[in-house]
C-alpha positions in Angstrom: 71.9 163.7 78.9 73.3 162.5 82.3 75.6 159.5 82.2 77.1 157.8 85.0 80.2 159.2 85.9 82.4 156.1 85.4 81.1 155.6 81.7 81.3 159.2 81.0 85.0 159.2 81.6 85.7 156.8 78.6 86.5 158.8 75.5 84.6 156.4 73.4 81.3 157.1 74.9 81.7 161.0 74.7 82.8 160.6 71.1 80.0 158.5 69.7 77.4 160.6 71.6 78.8 163.6 69.9 78.9 161.9 66.4 75.3 160.9 66.6 74.4 164.4 67.9 75.9 166.2 65.0 74.8 163.7 62.4 78.1 162.0 61.7 76.5 158.8 62.8 73.0 158.3 61.7 70.2 155.7 62.5 71.2 152.0 61.8 74.7 153.1 61.2 77.2 150.5 62.6 79.8 151.0 65.5 83.0 149.3 65.8 83.2 146.4 68.1 84.5 146.9 71.8 87.6 145.2 70.8 88.3 147.4 67.9 87.4 150.5 70.2 89.8 149.1 72.7 92.7 148.9 70.1 91.7 152.5 68.4 91.7 154.2 72.1 94.5 152.2 73.7 92.1 151.0 76.5 91.2 147.9 78.0 88.4 145.8 76.2 86.3 146.3 79.5 86.5 150.0 79.2 85.4 150.0 75.7 82.5 147.6 76.6 81.0 149.7 79.4 80.2 152.8 77.4 78.8 150.5 74.8 76.5 148.8 77.3 75.6 152.5 78.7 74.7 153.6 75.1 72.5 150.5 74.7 71.0 150.8 78.1 70.0 154.6 77.2 68.6 153.1 73.8 71.2 155.2 71.8 72.3 152.0 70.3 71.0 148.6 69.6 72.7 145.3 68.9 71.7 142.5 66.6 73.1 139.0 67.6 75.9 138.1 65.3 75.7 141.5 63.3 77.0 144.3 65.7 75.9 147.4 67.5 74.0 150.0 65.4 72.8 153.6 66.2 69.1 153.4 67.4 66.5 155.2 65.2 65.7 157.3 68.3 69.1 158.2 69.1 69.3 161.7 67.5 65.7 162.8 68.8 66.8 161.4 72.3 70.1 163.3 72.5 68.2 166.3 71.5 65.7 166.1 74.3 63.1 164.3 72.3 60.7 161.8 73.8 61.5 157.9 73.1 59.1 155.8 71.3 57.6 153.1 73.4 59.3 149.7 73.2 57.4 147.1 71.1 55.6 144.7 73.7 54.6 141.8 71.2 57.6 139.5 70.9 56.5 138.4 67.3 56.2 142.1 66.0 59.6 142.8 67.7 61.2 140.0 65.9 59.6 141.1 62.6 60.9 144.7 63.1 64.3 143.3 64.0 64.4 141.3 60.8 63.2 144.2 58.7 65.8 146.5 60.0 68.6 143.9 59.6 67.7 143.5 56.0 67.2 147.1 55.3 70.9 147.6 56.9 72.3 144.8 54.7 71.0 146.5 51.7 72.0 149.9 52.5 75.5 148.6 53.3 75.4 146.9 49.7 74.6 150.2 48.2 77.4 152.1 49.9 79.9 149.4 48.8 78.6 149.4 45.3 81.3 150.1 42.8 79.1 150.9 39.6 76.0 152.8 39.1 74.2 149.5 38.1 75.0 148.0 41.4 73.9 151.2 43.2 70.5 151.2 41.2 70.1 147.6 41.8 70.5 148.0 45.8 68.0 151.2 45.3 65.6 148.8 43.7 66.0 146.1 46.2 65.4 148.8 49.1 62.3 150.1 47.4 61.1 146.4 46.8 61.6 145.3 50.5 59.9 148.4 51.9 57.0 147.8 49.5 56.8 144.1 50.3 56.8 144.7 54.1 54.2 147.7 53.4 51.8 145.2 51.6 52.1 142.2 53.7 51.5 144.4 56.8 48.0 145.6 55.4 46.7 142.0 54.6 
């Protein structure tokens, strides 16, 4: 994957790409904000924002307003030379897919933060119900 020379100089970009490539960051995993990356790597905020924009431009990440930036579902395949899926042209469908992924991400985060087996099982049940509800409503 060729990146612009300027963006490739940022350690944050190379690190995030490597983490996705080796599977340490998975589809829909959240990335730290540009401000957090700037603090972490002791760089200017604009220096951290540039590679995040580059990742999004390359469809390696996507952002949800008010929620953050996440690893794109196609990122792993893209970094391994795969072909990108076509973007969704229908605005209504694109909105529904984004809402579905946001809900799914919230349930997944709830599962990972659960402290008890009951809470983990409840999150898994909600995830299955969420997928089932979406599947049955799309076939109507």
